[in-house]
N, CA, C and O atoms as a MOPAC input file, in Angstrom:
PM7 MOZYME 1SCF
protein

 N      0.83200 1    -1.20400 1     0.00000 1
 C      0.00000 1     0.00000 1     0.00000 1
 C      0.87400 1     1.26400 1     0.00000 1
 O      0.56100 1     2.24200 1    -0.68000 1
 N      1.95300 1     1.23300 1     0.75600 1
 C      2.85700 1     2.38200 1     0.80700 1
 C      3.40700 1     2.69200 1    -0.58100 1
 O      3.51600 1     3.84700 1    -0.99100 1
 N      3.75100 1     1.61200 1    -1.29300 1
 C      4.32000 1     1.77400 1    -2.62900 1
 C      3.30800 1     2.45900 1    -3.55300 1
 O      3.65900 1     3.36200 1    -4.31200 1
 N      2.05300 1     2.01800 1    -3.47700 1
 C      1.00300 1     2.58400 1    -4.32000 1
 C      0.81400 1     4.07000 1    -4.01500 1
 O      0.67100 1     4.88100 1    -4.93000 1
 N      0.81400 1     4.42100 1    -2.73900 1
 C      0.65500 1     5.82200 1    -2.33800 1
 C      1.78800 1     6.67800 1    -2.89500 1
 O      1.55900 1     7.79900 1    -3.34900 1
 N      3.00600 1     6.15200 1    -2.86000 1
 C      4.16200 1     6.89100 1    -3.36700 1
 C      4.01100 1     7.16200 1    -4.85600 1
 O      4.30100 1     8.26000 1    -5.33200 1
 N      3.55000 1     6.14400 1    -5.59000 1
 C      3.36200 1     6.28800 1    -7.03800 1
 C      2.30800 1     7.36000 1    -7.31900 1
 O      2.48900 1     8.19700 1    -8.20200 1
 N      1.21900 1     7.33100 1    -6.57300 1
 C      0.15000 1     8.32200 1    -6.74100 1
 C      0.68900 1     9.71500 1    -6.44700 1
 O      0.42800 1    10.65600 1    -7.19700 1
 N      1.44100 1     9.85000 1    -5.35600 1
 C      2.01000 1    11.14000 1    -4.97900 1
 C      2.94300 1    11.65000 1    -6.06700 1
 O      2.92000 1    12.83000 1    -6.41700 1
 N      3.76700 1    10.74600 1    -6.59900 1
 C      4.71800 1    11.13200 1    -7.64400 1
 C      3.98500 1    11.59400 1    -8.89100 1
 O      4.34200 1    12.61700 1    -9.47500 1
 N      2.96800 1    10.85500 1    -9.30400 1
 C      2.23700 1    11.21400 1   -10.52300 1
 C      1.48400 1    12.53300 1   -10.33300 1
 O      1.35400 1    13.31800 1   -11.27200 1
 N      0.98600 1    12.77400 1    -9.10800 1
 C      0.29100 1    14.03400 1    -8.82000 1
 C      1.26000 1    15.19700 1    -8.92100 1
 O      0.94900 1    16.22700 1    -9.51800 1
 N      2.44400 1    15.02600 1    -8.32900 1
 C      3.47300 1    16.06500 1    -8.38400 1
 C      3.87100 1    16.31400 1    -9.82800 1
 O      4.03500 1    17.45800 1   -10.24900 1
 N      4.02600 1    15.23300 1   -10.58300 1
 C      4.40500 1    15.33500 1   -11.99000 1
 C      3.32600 1    16.08600 1   -12.76900 1
 O      3.63500 1    16.95100 1   -13.58900 1
 N      2.07100 1    15.75700 1   -12.51300 1
 C      0.95400 1    16.41400 1   -13.19600 1
 C      0.94100 1    17.90400 1   -12.87700 1
 O      0.72500 1    18.72700 1   -13.76700 1
 N      1.17100 1    18.25600 1   -11.61500 1
 C      1.21200 1    19.66200 1   -11.21200 1
 C      2.36400 1    20.37300 1   -11.89700 1
 O      2.22700 1    21.51100 1   -12.34600 1
 N      3.50800 1    19.68900 1   -11.97400 1
 C      4.68500 1    20.27400 1   -12.61700 1
 C      4.42200 1    20.52100 1   -14.09600 1
 O      4.75800 1    21.57800 1   -14.62800 1
 N      3.81900 1    19.53900 1   -14.75100 1
 C      3.50000 1    19.66800 1   -16.17600 1
 C      2.49400 1    20.80100 1   -16.38800 1
 O      2.63200 1    21.59400 1   -17.31900 1
 N      1.48600 1    20.87300 1   -15.52000 1
 C      0.47600 1    21.93000 1   -15.62500 1
 C      1.12000 1    23.29900 1   -15.43900 1
 O      0.82200 1    24.23400 1   -16.18200 1
 N      2.00400 1    23.41600 1   -14.44600 1
 C      2.69400 1    24.68200 1   -14.19300 1
 C      3.57700 1    25.06000 1   -15.37100 1
 O      3.62000 1    26.22200 1   -15.77700 1
 N      4.27800 1    24.08000 1   -15.91600 1
 C      5.17400 1    24.33600 1   -17.04500 1
 C      4.38700 1    24.80000 1   -18.26800 1
 O      4.79300 1    25.74600 1   -18.94300 1
 N      3.27300 1    24.14600 1   -18.55600 1
 C      2.47500 1    24.53500 1   -19.72200 1
 C      1.84900 1    25.91100 1   -19.50100 1
 O      1.72300 1    26.69700 1   -20.44000 1
 N      1.45800 1    26.20000 1   -18.25400 1
 C      0.89200 1    27.51100 1   -17.93400 1
 C      1.93400 1    28.60300 1   -18.14700 1
 O      1.63800 1    29.63600 1   -18.74800 1
 N      3.15600 1    28.38000 1   -17.65700 1
 C      4.23900 1    29.34800 1   -17.83200 1
 C      4.53500 1    29.55100 1   -19.31200 1
 O      4.74600 1    30.67800 1   -19.76000 1
 N      4.54700 1    28.47000 1   -20.06000 1
 C      4.79800 1    28.55300 1   -21.49100 1
 C      3.73200 1    29.37600 1   -22.19000 1
 O      4.03100 1    30.17200 1   -23.08000 1
 N      2.48900 1    29.18000 1   -21.78400 1
 C      1.37600 1    29.92300 1   -22.36300 1
 C      1.50600 1    31.40900 1   -22.04500 1
 O      1.30600 1    32.25100 1   -22.92100 1
 N      1.83800 1    31.73400 1   -20.80200 1
 C      1.99900 1    33.13000 1   -20.38400 1
 C      3.10700 1    33.79500 1   -21.18500 1
 O      2.94200 1    34.91300 1   -21.67400 1
 N      4.24700 1    33.10200 1   -21.32200 1
 C      5.36700 1    33.65200 1   -22.09100 1
 C      4.97200 1    33.85700 1   -23.54600 1
 O      5.32900 1    34.86500 1   -24.15700 1
 N      4.22600 1    32.89000 1   -24.10500 1
 C      3.79900 1    32.99400 1   -25.50000 1
 C      2.88600 1    34.20300 1   -25.68400 1
 O      3.05500 1    34.97300 1   -26.62900 1
 N      1.92200 1    34.36800 1   -24.78400 1
 C      0.99500 1    35.51000 1   -24.85500 1
 C      1.76900 1    36.81900 1   -24.72200 1
 O      1.49400 1    37.78400 1   -25.43500 1
 N      2.73600 1    36.84800 1   -23.80800 1
 C      3.56300 1    38.03200 1   -23.60300 1
 C      4.29500 1    38.38800 1   -24.89200 1
 O      4.33300 1    39.55300 1   -25.29000 1
 N      4.87600 1    37.38300 1   -25.54300 1
 C      5.58600 1    37.61000 1   -26.80200 1
 C      4.63900 1    38.12100 1   -27.87800 1
 O      4.98300 1    39.03400 1   -28.62800 1
 N      3.44300 1    37.53400 1   -27.95800 1
 C      2.45900 1    37.96600 1   -28.94400 1
 C      2.09300 1    39.43000 1   -28.71300 1
 O      2.02100 1    40.21300 1   -29.66000 1
 N      1.86500 1    39.79500 1   -27.46000 1
 C      1.49800 1    41.17200 1   -27.12600 1
 C      2.63900 1    42.13000 1   -27.42900 1
 O      2.41200 1    43.22500 1   -27.94200 1
 N      3.86200 1    41.72600 1   -27.11500 1
 C      5.02500 1    42.56700 1   -27.39800 1
 C      5.17200 1    42.78100 1   -28.89800 1
 O      5.39400 1    43.90300 1   -29.35300 1
 N      5.04800 1    41.70300 1   -29.65900 1
 C      5.14100 1    41.79700 1   -31.12200 1
 C      4.04600 1    42.72000 1   -31.65600 1
 O      4.31000 1    43.58600 1   -32.49000 1
 N      2.82800 1    42.53200 1   -31.17600 1
 C      1.69700 1    43.33000 1   -31.63000 1
 C      1.90300 1    44.80100 1   -31.25500 1
 O      1.70400 1    45.69400 1   -32.07800 1
 N      2.30300 1    45.03900 1   -30.00000 1
 C      2.54200 1    46.40100 1   -29.53400 1
 C      3.65400 1    47.06900 1   -30.31500 1
 O      3.55900 1    48.24800 1   -30.65800 1
 N      4.70100 1    46.32600 1   -30.59700 1
 C      5.84600 1    46.85300 1   -31.34400 1
 C      5.41800 1    47.24100 1   -32.75600 1
 O      5.74900 1    48.32400 1   -33.23600 1
 N      4.68500 1    46.35800 1   -33.41100 1
 C      4.20600 1    46.62900 1   -34.77000 1
 C      3.22900 1    47.80400 1   -34.76800 1
 O      3.23800 1    48.63400 1   -35.67700 1
 N      2.40200 1    47.86000 1   -33.75300 1
 C      1.40800 1    48.92400 1   -33.63100 1
 C      2.09900 1    50.28100 1   -33.47100 1
 O      1.67500 1    51.26800 1   -34.07100 1
 N      3.15800 1    50.32900 1   -32.66500 1
 C      3.90000 1    51.56700 1   -32.42600 1
 C      4.61200 1    52.03900 1   -33.69100 1
 O      4.72800 1    53.24300 1   -33.92400 1
 N      5.08400 1    51.10700 1   -34.50400 1
 C      5.86900 1    51.46400 1   -35.68800 1
 C      5.02500 1    51.94100 1   -36.86100 1
 O      5.54500 1    52.58000 1   -37.77500 1
 N      3.73100 1    51.64000 1   -36.84900 1
 C      2.90600 1    52.03600 1   -37.98900 1
 C      2.41400 1    53.46600 1   -37.81900 1
 O      1.70100 1    53.98000 1   -38.68200 1

């Protein structure tokens, strides 16, 4: 039972890490899109 709990805990941590990583990636992507858009907007 202890072994099973450890596996569940590990997969939960992994899932949280993956979710956090994808969220950060999305934020950075949106930031880049906004910067590109703002830059182009300023230059026109």
